[in-house]
C-alpha positions in Angstrom: -2.8 11.2 10.5 -4.1 7.7 9.9 -2.0 5.0 11.4 -3.0 1.4 10.6 -1.3 -1.7 11.2 -2.1 -4.8 8.6 -1.7 -8.3 9.1 -0.3 -10.3 6.0 -0.4 -14.6 6.7 1.6 -15.0 3.9 4.7 -14.0 2.9 4.7 -11.0 0.9 1.2 -8.7 -0.4 1.0 -6.7 -3.5 0.6 -2.8 -3.5 -2.0 -3.2 -5.0 -3.4 -5.4 -3.1 -2.9 -3.8 0.1 -4.5 -1.0 -1.1 -7.5 -3.0 -1.9 -7.4 -4.8 1.3 -7.1 -2.1 3.4 -10.1 -0.1 2.2 -8.3 2.9 0.6 -9.4 2.2 -2.9 -12.2 0.6 -4.2 -11.7 -1.2 -6.9 -8.2 -2.3 -8.6 -8.6 0.5 -11.0 -8.6 3.0 -8.0 -5.3 1.1 -6.4 -4.1 1.1 -10.2 -4.3 5.0 -10.6 -3.4 6.1 -7.2 0.0 4.3 -7.4 0.7 5.6 -11.3 0.1 9.0 -10.1 2.5 8.9 -7.7 0.6 9.2 -4.8 2.0 6.4 -2.7 5.1 5.8 -1.1 6.8 2.4 -0.1 9.1 3.1 2.6 9.8 6.8 2.7 10.0 6.3 -1.7 7.8 7.2 -4.6 5.8 3.8 -5.8 5.0 3.3 -9.0 4.9 0.4 -9.3 1.4 -1.8 -8.5 3.2 -5.2 -8.2 5.7 -4.2 -5.6 6.0 -7.4 -3.0 5.6 -5.9 0.7 6.6 -7.9 3.6 6.0 -7.3 7.4 8.3 -4.4 8.4 7.3 -2.1 5.5 5.7 1.4 5.5 3.1 2.4 3.0 2.4 5.8 3.0 -0.8 7.8 1.1 -1.5 11.5 1.7 -2.3 11.3 5.7 -2.6 7.3 5.9 0.3 5.0 7.3 -0.2 1.2 7.0 2.5 -0.8 8.2 2.5 -4.6 7.2 3.1 -7.4 9.9 
């Protein structure tokens, strides 16, 4: 299992943007597919909203990768 902390300097980051920023998705299209297929969980619940606003303290899981927003 890979765990990574992502530091943001804004109030929030959208889920699709986080996947691209962290390098999990190469393009917005890749991120969109991952999210729409139900592969991404936010705070333990499957999330299909690519525009979901993530704030510090939120945890995103995709397979064996866990991203914590700080």
